[in-house]
C-alpha positions in Angstrom: 0.2 -0.1 0.0 1.3 3.4 -0.9 1.7 5.7 2.3 2.3 8.9 0.8 3.1 10.6 -2.4 5.4 13.7 -2.8 6.5 15.8 -5.4 9.8 18.0 -4.5 12.1 20.2 -5.9 15.9 19.8 -5.0 15.4 23.1 -2.9 13.0 20.8 -0.5 9.7 22.5 -1.7 7.0 20.3 -2.0 4.9 20.8 -5.0 2.9 17.8 -4.6 1.7 15.7 -1.4 -0.7 13.0 -1.2 -1.7 10.9 2.4 -3.1 7.8 2.0 -2.8 7.7 5.8 -3.9 10.2 8.6 -1.1 12.3 9.8 -1.2 15.3 12.1 0.2 18.4 9.8 3.2 18.8 11.9 4.4 14.9 11.2 3.7 15.7 7.8 5.8 18.5 7.7 8.7 16.8 9.6 8.2 13.7 7.0 8.8 15.9 4.1 11.9 17.2 5.3 13.2 13.5 6.3 12.5 12.4 2.9 13.7 15.4 1.2 17.3 15.2 3.2 17.1 11.2 2.2 16.6 11.6 -1.8 18.6 14.7 -2.3 21.8 13.5 -0.5 21.2 10.0 -1.9 24.6 9.4 -4.5 23.1 8.9 -7.8 25.2 5.1 -8.7 23.3 3.7 -5.6 19.5 2.3 -5.8 16.3 4.4 -5.8 15.0 2.3 -3.0 15.7 3.3 0.8 14.2 2.0 3.8 12.5 5.1 5.8 11.5 4.0 9.4 9.3 1.3 8.9 8.3 1.6 5.3 10.3 1.8 2.1 10.8 5.0 0.0 10.6 4.8 -3.8 11.6 7.5 -5.5 12.5 8.6 -9.1 14.3 12.0 -10.5 13.1 13.9 -13.1 15.0 16.9 -14.1 14.7 19.0 -11.2 11.9 17.4 -9.2 11.9 14.1 -6.6 9.0 11.8 -7.5 9.1 9.9 -4.0 6.6 7.1 -3.1 6.3 5.9 0.7 5.4 2.1 0.6 4.9 -1.0 2.5 8.6 -3.1 3.6 6.8 -6.1 1.4 5.9 -4.0 -1.9 7.5 -4.7 -5.0 9.9 -1.8 -5.3 10.1 -2.1 -9.4 6.2 -1.9 -9.4 6.3 1.1 -8.0 9.0 2.4 -10.0 7.2 1.8 -13.1 4.2 3.4 -11.6 6.4 6.9 -10.7 7.5 6.6 -14.8 3.7 6.1 -16.0 2.5 9.1 -14.0 5.2 11.1 -15.1 4.4 9.8 -18.9 0.8 10.7 -18.3 1.5 14.3 -16.8 4.0 14.8 -20.0 0.9 13.6 -21.9 -1.2 16.3 -20.3 1.1 19.4 -19.9 3.3 18.7 -23.2 6.9 18.0 -21.7 5.7 18.7 -17.9 7.8 20.9 -15.7 7.7 22.4 -12.3 5.5 25.4 -13.1 3.0 22.8 -14.4 2.8 21.1 -11.4 2.3 24.8 -9.4 -0.4 26.6 -11.8 -2.1 23.6 -12.3 -2.2 21.3 -9.2 -6.0 20.7 -9.3 -5.3 18.6 -13.0 -2.4 16.8 -11.4 -4.5 15.8 -8.3 -7.3 15.0 -10.9 -4.9 12.9 -13.0 -3.2 11.0 -9.5 -6.6 10.6 -8.1 -7.5 8.5 -11.5 -4.3 6.7 -11.3 -4.3 5.5 -7.7 -7.2 5.4 -5.4 -7.2 4.8 -1.6 -3.1 4.4 -1.3 -3.5 1.5 -4.0 -2.6 1.4 -7.8 -5.9 1.6 -9.4 -5.1 2.0 -13.4 -2.0 0.7 -15.0 -2.8 1.0 -18.5 -1.6 4.9 -19.7 -4.1 4.9 -22.6 -7.5 4.2 -20.2 -5.9 7.2 -17.8 -5.9 9.9 -20.5 -9.1 8.2 -21.9 -10.6 8.9 -18.3 -9.1 12.4 -17.6 -10.1 13.7 -21.1 -13.7 12.5 -20.7 -13.7 13.7 -17.5 -12.6 17.3 -18.5 -15.0 17.0 -21.6 -17.3 16.7 -18.7 -16.6 19.9 -16.8 -16.4 22.0 -19.7 -20.4 21.1 -20.8 -21.2 22.0 -17.3 -19.8 25.1 -17.3 -21.5 25.7 -20.6 -24.4 24.7 -19.5 -24.4 27.1 -16.3 -24.0 29.9 -18.9 -26.6 32.1 -19.3 -28.6 31.8 -22.7 -27.7 35.3 -25.1 -31.2 36.6 -25.4 
C-alpha cells in the first residue's frame, strides 16, 4: 500500500503531497523534510529504494523534481518505480513536456490525474491509454457543465 506521494524540487519545496494514511500537519512537514534529505543527499549510483522508518521510499528524479512514494516494506519496488514513470508519462501527455511550473499552476489537474491513477493508496489503473481517456472524458464533462451554467444569450 502506498502511504504517501511527494513531488519535491531540489531545494526541498513540496510541489505535490498526497497522503493515504492520516498524519498530523506537524508530522507531515517532518516527513517531507526527512524524505527530502534522504533522497537529495543520496548518491545517484545507488538504487532508488531506501528504507524509511518502518517503510520503504521509492523515488525517481526527473529534471529538477523528485517523485517519491512511501510504501510497505514488503511491496515490490520495481512495480512502484514503473508506477512513478507511468505517472510522469501521463503528466507529460497532458502538459506536453511537464515542468515544475505546470505542477504549481495546475495543481488541481495534477491531483485529478493522480486520483484517476491511484485510489486509496493502491494502484488503480496501469494503462496509460485508459488513464488519459478517463481524464479527457472527465475534462469534457467539466467543460460541458461550465457551458450549461452560462446564461443563454438573448
